[in-house]
Steps between C-alpha positions, in 0.01 A plus 500: 500500500656832390523778757409853391773754516419831676472689163270229362272533805493876460417474131224253563354715778516813284345328196145551629329847486320442828830457680633826354186671624546351848857630515367850411231479768755404764725808439348727764439256789462131598165348404308183554369264231148618600588867434668409170205284392262793555729737307535267207144356495647150524439209742717482807612154392626627171684786671651257750628286220667800334647624827656159559658514154636850568631395846669189358682727246607741778292787360278534809549400862283434803477825702284389789201291602193597693205317645175566314173324591672200639739466213848630416538765231837552336616842382751515223742772395769566248845407626732787598699613200265301271625652179546294195831335431626214297648400169408704189271222374323497834460873494367492140236242593408703809476818284270309257273394784495855646416641151190275487399638847554856373277424196225371735524818708481718188190312391346561842599868507261782436509675162757777515635361824865534395698759687850410372635287225863497399737277311866557422785316352775762508866552569595702817811542707535262801437779760174601328391135489575445874330830601183431298471125578545573874242778487246272337584220752448753785165609359380141469609438857308811612189379310519165677555664838198725452266217386184460705272201554297419190192727464602717803287812525637778284744273309525440128596171333810552294755295298872576464747277329867578440768294333840664468805321377830578330542362154832356386714711271472367146779504250426750216379328187759485220424717200272329254667344198415621150291190451297556816440865408354399158248260661 
């Protein structure tokens, strides 16, 4: 029987859109399967299954337990420093899964609900790259820190996704031969 490697477990866990949504819902505070089931309109059994998959992959962890009506309720949270890491192929698969979740959120968004959209593949000096990437990371951290409980009075439901990475320097293409220019 083959044993999954950690990256394989992470990929498998991230391959389902419900699990990506659960990770998003756990950003602001620990939550129980019951709370997550209400937020996603899914059964508690289905949410428990997905939480176990995320926990096995190390993407969520048990925060605490509490007694509720004679039973034990588990609260899950994101692990400290739960940022993405791994081999490029793992990150590419994770990015593909996150992209599917972003598309779902866009389909659920109100018409004209976009506040910001940006895309860039540019060349900048290393100091500019560090300054801007750190500023965006700081803003994402601030957004996470300011998150409230779902549907808290006076709150708005928002989506923010960032993916910043440095591309490898490519060798300049050789000048086209006469034959290539004619084609």
